[in-house]
N, C-alpha and C positions, 0 to 999 in steps of 0.2 A: 461255660464259665470262662472268663478272661484268664489266661495263664499268668498274668501279672498280678491278679488279685489273690491275696493270700491272707489267712487269718492265723496269727501265731498260736492261737488256742487249738487249732485243728491240725496243725502240722504233724504228720506221722500217723494220723488216725484214719487215713483213707478218704478224707474229704479236703476241701480247700485246695491247697497246692499239691495234694497227693504226696506230701512228705518231701517235696523237692525244696532246695534252697531258693530263696527269692533271687530273682535275676538270672536264674538258670532254667528257663521253661523248656519243656518239650523232651529233652534228652536226645540221645543219638539212637535211632532205631537199630535194633539188632545187638546192642551192647547193654545188657541189664545193669542197672545201677550207675551208669555213666551219665552224668548230667549234660545237658546241652550247653552251648556257649553262645551268649548274645553276640550278634553281628557276624556269626559264622563259626567255623570250627577252628581249633588250634592249628598252628603251623602255616598260617597264611593262605588257607583255602576257604575264602568267603563262601558261605552257604553250603559247604560240604567238601567232598574229596573227589579227586579225579575218578571219572568212570561211574560215579553214583549220583543219586539225587541229593537234595539238600540234607546234609548230615548223615548220609548213609555210607557204610563201608562196603565196597563191591569186591567180590572175589575176582581174582585174575580170570581172564577168559580163555587162557591156554594153559596146558600143563607145564610143569617145570622141565628143565633139560632132562634127557633120558639117561644121563650118566650119574654115577655116584662119586663125588669128589673124594680124593684121598688127601689126608692131612700129612704134611711133612714136618720134621723137626724144625726146619728153617722157618716155615710158616708160623709155627707156634712161637718161636722167638720174636719174629717180626710183629706178631699180633700183640705180644706183651709190651713191646717198645712203642707201638703206635696208639696206645690208649685202651687196649682191651675191649671189653664189652661196651663201654661207654661210647665207643665210636660206631655203634650199630646204626645210628641215624643216617649215615651215608648209604645204607642199604635200603632205606625206605622206598617202597614201590618197585623193588627189584627182587628177582628170585634169589634166595639166600639159603645156603646149606648150613644147618646148625648142628654142632656136636654138643651134646649135653654132658654135664658132669656125671650123670648116672649111666653113661655108655650109649644112650639112644642117639640117633642122628636122623635127620629128616630135612626135606625142603620146606621152607617157610617164606611167606610173603609179608614182611613187616610193614605196617602202615602208621602206627602211633606208638609213642612211649609216654607212659604216665608213671612217675616214680620208678619203681623197680619192675613194672610190667611192660612187656613188649606186646602190642596187640596187632593181630593180622590174621593170615590164613595159613593153615598147615595142610600140606599135600597128604592125602590119605589113600593114594592109589585108585582103586576102583570107585571109591566114594568121592573122589575129586578134592577140591579145596574146601576145607572146613574151618569155620571161625575158631580161633584159639588165642590164648594169651600165655606168655611165657615169663617166668620170673627171671629177671636179668642175672641174678646170682646163680642160676642153674646152668647158664651157658658157659661152656668151656672154651669154645672157639666157633667162629662163623666165617663164611666166605660168600660175598655177594657176586652175582654174575649178571 
């Protein structure tokens, strides 16, 4: 079936467009529920993202740095003045250490932001990079490297 053919009566019932919105065929493989974007992906990467095929998010090929960063009071103050969590876009496609409000901290490789969700890969030690999304409001502080 042509992905641009859809029937309003069949939307969401497993036939026709498969419940997708018209004009957003395909979806981005590996991200359930995230529609595709005509003419390429968001953020100016026509046809996909660096390191991956069309519309695919590729995990980093090397592990993050082997150290665990320490957060200082000075960094916290600067972070608040410089825009806080909304400035995480400058860390896209870079190893980033995240401190969460719940006390967890980990290496993350952010790639996209949609609304309050930061999408990328989280370092899980022996499991390597694992796809994950983080709620922007759950982040207390971050530092990219």
